[in-house]
C-alpha positions as CSV (number, residue, x, y, z in Angstrom):
1,M,0.1,0.1,0.4
2,R,1.2,3.7,-0.7
3,R,0.7,5.0,2.3
4,R,0.4,8.3,3.1
5,A,2.5,10.7,5.2
6,F,3.1,9.3,9.2
7,L,3.6,13.0,10.9
8,T,6.0,11.7,14.3
9,A,4.0,14.5,15.7
10,A,1.1,12.3,16.2
11,A,2.3,10.7,18.9
12,A,2.7,14.0,20.4
13,S,-0.8,15.3,19.4
14,A,-2.4,11.7,20.5
15,A,-0.8,12.0,23.6
16,S,-2.8,15.6,24.1
17,V,-5.8,13.7,23.7
18,L,-5.8,11.2,26.0
19,G,-4.0,14.0,28.8
20,G,-7.7,15.8,28.7
21,V,-10.8,16.3,27.2
22,Q,-10.7,19.1,25.2
23,A,-13.4,22.1,24.4
24,A,-17.0,21.0,22.7
25,S,-17.0,21.8,18.9
26,A,-18.7,24.8,18.3
27,V,-22.3,25.3,17.8
28,T,-21.5,26.8,14.7
29,D,-19.6,23.8,13.4
30,R,-20.9,22.0,10.1
31,T,-22.7,17.6,10.7
32,L,-22.3,15.9,7.6
33,R,-24.1,13.5,6.7
34,L,-23.6,9.9,5.7
35,P,-26.1,8.7,2.5
36,A,-28.9,6.6,3.5
37,P,-29.2,2.7,2.7
38,T,-30.3,1.1,-0.5
39,G,-31.6,-1.3,0.4
40,P,-35.2,-2.8,2.1
41,W,-34.3,-3.8,5.2
42,P,-33.3,-1.0,8.6
43,V,-30.2,-1.6,9.9
44,G,-29.6,-2.5,13.5
45,T,-25.6,-2.1,14.9
46,A,-23.8,-3.2,18.0
47,T,-20.0,-3.2,18.6
48,R,-18.2,-6.4,20.9
49,A,-14.2,-7.4,21.3
50,L,-12.7,-10.6,21.1
51,T,-9.1,-10.7,22.7
52,D,-6.6,-13.6,21.5
53,R,-4.8,-15.0,24.4
54,T,-2.6,-16.8,22.2
55,R,-0.5,-14.1,20.8
56,S,0.8,-10.5,22.7
57,D,0.4,-7.0,21.3
58,P,2.8,-5.8,19.1
59,W,2.8,-2.4,19.2
60,D,1.6,-1.3,23.0
61,G,3.4,-4.4,25.1
62,A,-0.1,-6.0,26.2
63,P,0.3,-10.1,26.9
64,T,-3.0,-10.9,24.5
65,R,-4.2,-8.8,21.2
66,E,-8.2,-7.5,21.3
67,I,-9.9,-6.4,18.8
68,A,-12.7,-4.3,17.9
69,L,-16.0,-4.4,16.2
70,T,-18.5,-3.3,14.9
71,V,-21.4,-5.3,13.5
72,F,-24.1,-4.1,10.9
73,Y,-26.7,-5.9,10.1
74,P,-30.7,-6.3,9.0
75,A,-32.4,-5.7,11.6
76,A,-36.5,-6.5,12.6
77,V,-37.7,-3.0,13.4
78,V,-35.7,-0.3,15.2
79,R,-38.3,2.5,15.9
80,G,-37.4,3.1,19.9
81,Y,-33.9,2.8,18.9
82,Q,-31.6,5.3,18.9
83,R,-29.3,5.7,15.3
84,A,-25.3,5.2,16.5
85,P,-23.0,7.8,15.2
86,Q,-20.1,7.6,13.2
87,L,-17.9,8.8,15.9
88,A,-18.2,8.4,19.8
89,P,-17.1,12.2,20.8
90,A,-13.9,10.8,22.8
91,A,-13.3,9.3,18.7
92,A,-14.2,12.2,17.0
93,E,-12.2,14.4,19.2
94,V,-8.9,12.6,18.6
95,F,-10.4,12.5,14.5
96,K,-10.3,16.0,14.9
97,Q,-6.5,16.3,16.0
98,L,-5.1,13.1,14.1
99,D,-7.0,12.9,10.9
100,A,-8.0,16.2,9.7
101,G,-5.0,17.5,9.2
102,L,-2.7,15.9,9.8
103,L,-3.1,11.7,8.9
104,H,-5.4,13.3,6.1
105,P,-4.4,16.8,5.2
106,E,-6.9,17.5,2.7
107,L,-9.1,17.8,5.6
108,P,-10.2,20.5,8.0
109,T,-8.9,21.0,11.3
110,S,-12.1,23.2,12.0
111,G,-15.4,23.9,11.4
112,V,-16.9,20.4,11.0
113,D,-18.7,19.0,14.5
114,W,-17.1,15.1,13.4
115,A,-18.8,13.9,17.6
116,A,-22.1,15.2,15.5
117,T,-22.5,12.0,12.2
118,L,-25.2,9.6,12.5
119,T,-25.1,7.3,10.4
120,H,-28.6,4.8,9.5
121,S,-28.1,2.1,12.0
122,Y,-29.8,1.2,15.5
123,I,-27.6,0.3,18.7
124,N,-28.5,-3.3,19.6
125,A,-32.0,-3.1,17.6
126,P,-33.2,-6.8,17.1
127,A,-32.1,-9.0,13.8
128,L,-33.8,-9.9,11.1
129,P,-34.6,-14.0,11.2
130,G,-32.8,-15.1,9.2
131,R,-28.7,-16.6,8.0
132,W,-27.8,-13.6,5.9
133,P,-24.1,-13.8,4.7
134,T,-21.2,-13.2,6.3
135,L,-18.7,-10.2,5.1
136,L,-15.8,-8.8,7.0
137,Y,-13.7,-6.1,6.2
138,S,-10.6,-4.3,7.4
139,P,-9.8,-0.7,7.1
140,A,-6.6,1.1,5.6
141,G,-3.9,2.0,7.0
142,A,-4.4,4.5,10.3
143,D,-7.6,4.3,9.4
144,P,-10.0,3.8,11.9
145,R,-12.8,1.0,10.8
146,T,-15.3,4.0,11.1
147,V,-14.6,5.2,7.9
148,G,-16.0,2.5,6.2
149,T,-20.0,2.8,7.4
150,S,-21.0,3.7,4.7
151,L,-20.7,1.2,2.8
152,A,-21.5,-2.1,5.5
153,E,-24.3,-0.7,6.7
154,D,-25.2,0.1,3.1
155,L,-24.6,-4.0,2.0
156,A,-26.7,-5.1,5.8
157,S,-29.8,-3.2,3.8
158,H,-29.3,-5.7,1.6
159,G,-29.2,-8.5,3.4
160,Y,-25.6,-8.6,4.8
161,V,-24.3,-9.6,8.0
162,V,-21.2,-6.9,7.9
163,I,-18.5,-7.2,10.2
164,T,-15.6,-3.8,10.5
165,M,-12.7,-4.5,12.4
166,D,-10.1,-2.2,14.3
167,H,-6.6,-2.9,14.1
168,P,-5.8,-1.4,17.6
169,G,-1.9,0.3,17.5
170,E,-2.1,1.3,13.8
171,A,-5.8,3.1,13.8
172,S,-6.3,6.5,14.5
173,E,-8.3,6.0,16.7
174,V,-10.6,2.9,18.6
175,V,-13.7,2.8,20.9
176,F,-14.2,-0.4,22.8
177,P,-17.5,-1.4,23.5
178,D,-16.6,-0.5,27.2
179,G,-15.8,2.9,25.9
180,R,-11.9,2.5,26.5
181,L,-9.8,4.5,24.0
182,R,-7.1,3.6,22.3
183,V,-5.1,5.8,19.5
184,I,-2.1,5.3,17.1
185,E,1.8,3.6,18.4
186,I,2.9,2.5,15.7
187,S,6.1,4.4,14.7
188,P,6.6,6.1,11.6
189,A,9.1,4.0,10.1
190,V,6.9,1.2,9.5
191,Q,6.0,3.6,5.8
192,T,10.0,3.0,5.1
193,D,11.6,-0.2,7.3
194,P,10.6,-3.5,5.7
195,V,10.6,-4.6,9.1
196,Q,8.8,-3.2,10.9
197,S,6.2,-3.1,8.1
198,R,6.5,-6.4,8.0
199,L,5.4,-6.8,11.2
200,M,3.0,-4.4,10.8
201,M,1.1,-6.5,7.5
202,N,1.9,-9.7,9.5
203,T,-0.2,-8.1,13.0
204,R,-3.4,-7.6,10.5
205,F,-3.1,-10.4,8.9
206,A,-2.7,-12.4,12.2
207,D,-5.7,-10.3,13.5
208,M,-8.0,-11.4,10.8
209,R,-7.3,-15.0,10.5
210,F,-8.7,-14.4,14.9
211,V,-11.9,-13.3,13.5
212,L,-12.1,-15.8,10.9
213,D,-12.1,-18.0,13.3
214,Q,-14.7,-17.1,15.4
215,L,-17.3,-17.1,12.5
216,E,-18.9,-20.2,10.4
217,G,-18.2,-20.1,7.1
218,P,-18.5,-18.9,4.1
219,V,-18.0,-15.6,4.9
220,G,-17.0,-12.3,2.2
221,V,-13.6,-10.3,3.1
222,Y,-13.0,-6.8,1.3
223,G,-10.4,-4.1,2.7
224,H,-9.2,-0.7,1.5
225,S,-5.5,-0.1,0.9
226,A,-4.1,-2.2,3.7
227,G,-7.4,-3.8,4.7
228,G,-7.2,-4.6,0.8
229,A,-4.1,-6.5,1.3
230,T,-5.5,-8.1,4.2
231,A,-8.5,-9.5,2.5
232,A,-6.4,-10.5,-0.6
233,V,-4.2,-13.1,2.2
234,S,-7.4,-14.0,4.2
235,L,-8.0,-16.3,0.7
236,A,-6.1,-18.6,2.0
237,H,-8.6,-19.3,5.2
238,P,-10.8,-22.3,4.5
239,K,-13.7,-20.2,5.6
240,V,-13.3,-16.9,3.4
241,R,-14.9,-17.6,0.0
242,A,-14.6,-14.9,-2.1
243,A,-12.5,-11.4,-0.9
244,I,-12.3,-7.8,-2.5
245,N,-8.9,-5.5,-2.5
246,L,-9.4,-2.2,-2.9
247,E,-6.3,-1.0,-4.3
248,G,-4.2,-2.1,-1.8
249,Y,-0.3,-3.3,-2.9
250,L,0.2,-7.0,-3.3
251,D,3.7,-7.3,-2.1
252,T,6.6,-6.8,1.3
253,L,8.3,-3.0,0.9
254,D,11.5,-5.7,0.1
255,G,9.4,-6.7,-3.5
256,E,8.1,-10.2,-2.3
257,L,4.8,-11.4,-3.0
258,Y,1.6,-12.3,-0.4
259,P,0.6,-15.4,-1.4
260,I,-2.7,-15.6,-2.4
261,A,-4.8,-18.0,-3.3
262,K,-7.0,-18.9,-6.1
263,K,-10.3,-18.3,-5.1
264,P,-12.7,-15.4,-6.9
265,L,-10.9,-12.3,-6.2
266,L,-11.9,-8.5,-7.3
267,L,-8.9,-6.6,-7.8
268,A,-10.2,-2.8,-7.5
269,G,-8.5,0.4,-8.2
270,T,-8.9,4.4,-9.2
271,D,-7.0,5.8,-11.9
272,G,-5.6,8.9,-9.8
273,F,-4.0,6.1,-7.8
274,R,-1.6,4.1,-10.2
275,D,0.9,3.8,-10.5
276,A,3.7,-0.1,-11.0
277,R,3.9,-1.8,-8.2
278,F,0.4,-1.6,-8.5
279,D,0.3,-2.8,-11.6
280,R,3.9,-5.2,-11.1
281,T,1.4,-6.7,-8.2
282,W,-1.5,-7.6,-9.7
283,S,-0.6,-8.7,-13.2
284,A,2.0,-10.7,-10.9
285,V,-1.5,-12.1,-9.4
286,M,-3.5,-12.7,-12.2
287,S,-1.2,-14.1,-14.4
288,Q,-1.2,-17.1,-11.0
289,G,-5.0,-18.2,-13.1
290,G,-7.6,-18.6,-10.8
291,P,-10.7,-16.0,-10.4
292,V,-9.4,-12.6,-10.3
293,R,-10.5,-9.8,-11.4
294,R,-8.9,-5.8,-12.5
295,V,-11.5,-2.7,-12.7
296,Q,-10.5,0.1,-12.0
297,L,-12.5,3.6,-12.0
298,S,-12.3,6.5,-13.4
299,D,-12.3,10.1,-12.1
300,A,-10.6,9.0,-8.1
301,N,-8.4,8.6,-5.7
302,H,-7.7,6.2,-3.2
303,W,-10.1,7.3,-0.9
304,I,-13.9,7.3,-2.5
305,W,-14.0,3.6,-1.5
306,T,-14.2,5.3,1.7
307,D,-16.9,7.4,3.8
308,Y,-15.0,10.4,2.5
309,A,-16.7,9.9,-0.9
310,A,-19.6,11.3,0.9
311,L,-17.6,13.6,3.0
312,A,-15.6,15.4,0.6
313,P,-18.1,17.0,-1.1
314,Q,-20.0,18.0,1.4
315,L,-16.5,20.3,2.7
316,Q,-16.1,21.5,-0.8
317,T,-20.0,23.4,-1.0
318,A,-19.3,24.3,2.8
319,G,-16.5,25.5,1.6
320,L,-14.2,24.0,3.9
321,M,-12.0,22.1,1.1
322,T,-11.1,23.4,-2.2
323,A,-11.2,21.3,-5.1
324,A,-7.8,20.5,-4.9
325,A,-7.5,18.3,-2.0
326,R,-10.9,17.3,-3.3
327,A,-9.7,15.6,-5.9
328,K,-6.1,14.2,-4.5
329,L,-8.3,12.7,-1.7
330,I,-11.4,10.7,-3.5
331,G,-11.5,12.4,-7.1
332,T,-13.2,14.0,-9.8
333,S,-16.0,11.9,-9.6
334,S,-19.6,12.9,-8.7
335,C,-20.9,9.3,-8.4
336,G,-18.0,7.7,-6.3
337,V,-20.5,6.5,-3.6
338,P,-23.6,4.7,-6.1
339,E,-20.2,3.7,-8.3
340,V,-18.3,1.3,-5.4
341,R,-20.9,0.4,-3.5
342,R,-22.7,-1.5,-6.8
343,L,-19.3,-2.8,-7.6
344,V,-18.7,-4.4,-3.6
345,R,-21.8,-4.7,-3.5
346,G,-22.7,-7.5,-7.3
347,F,-19.7,-9.3,-6.1
348,F,-20.5,-10.5,-3.5
349,D,-24.2,-11.3,-4.7
350,Q,-22.8,-13.5,-7.2
351,H,-20.0,-15.1,-4.9
352,I,-21.7,-15.0,-1.4
353,K,-25.0,-14.2,-1.5
354,H,-26.4,-17.4,-2.5
355,R,-25.0,-19.6,-0.4
356,R,-27.6,-19.0,2.8
357,D,-25.5,-21.1,5.2
358,A,-23.5,-18.2,6.8
359,L,-23.7,-17.1,10.5
360,L,-27.0,-17.0,12.3
361,Y,-27.7,-13.4,13.9
362,G,-31.0,-13.6,14.4
363,E,-32.8,-14.7,18.2
């Protein structure tokens, strides 16, 4: 994955957030909105945590590795249940200091109330009985799982159970179900040091295997950037039937190609983020044979696969993001959200949804 700049200042900024709660956003700050799901079912959501007691955490030295998850699912009824925020208040405060203007310099550092954006999912709403196919999502390096909310909600509204996962220690901010907040701890050296980069990716691969071990198959996996590589490598897991790599490199920093099982794999990229490394690694995987397909979105850039596809145009309209910054973040396409939704859902409808023997999420 080509990684945006990790600034050394991120660690200091994260520490300052944990050291004290900042003033609440001004009432005049803009509230951004996520697009509504397009499927026939309302969406419920719940947060979960899983602890892998067989391995230690490489970033904070804890003797166990804890993973935070959000589950989106078709709901039986949502009336009387509260809509979930995209970011919990503590996470929004970190997001304002780390993600906006630092990890993502295209985002404004003021003028937005990041805690005010609501999802279209209802907290702990009762699940619609049935056996729904399961999808698992891994975000980009440094990104929290919350920036993959819109696509997850849309998939859930069309009859999937979607689990978004964080990779704690490398995500900008992770909120656990009990309210604990963990901020980014990974060293900036991960961008250039093959040893550190391999440790990061191997930790991701192990996180994914651990979560998959807790599910009933078959499962579809998708991910963005480093999460896309994580999804592709997960094809080796016996429960994974198909995967989508949303613009992730498929090799290590020193050029070793990741082993990719010969199962249905979609390699989805953009014209704004294409380079020789993508062509080399993706072509190498395709040359190995198997059901692999490559597609490219036009007038698009790297974060069109995330919630920024919906948020950036609102920021530009409000005068909080320049046209150049929007193009650098998501491209100039005006139909990014529906394009991404159709592409991802179409692939999983073909390779996953016709199998109704996935994990049961109902009473």
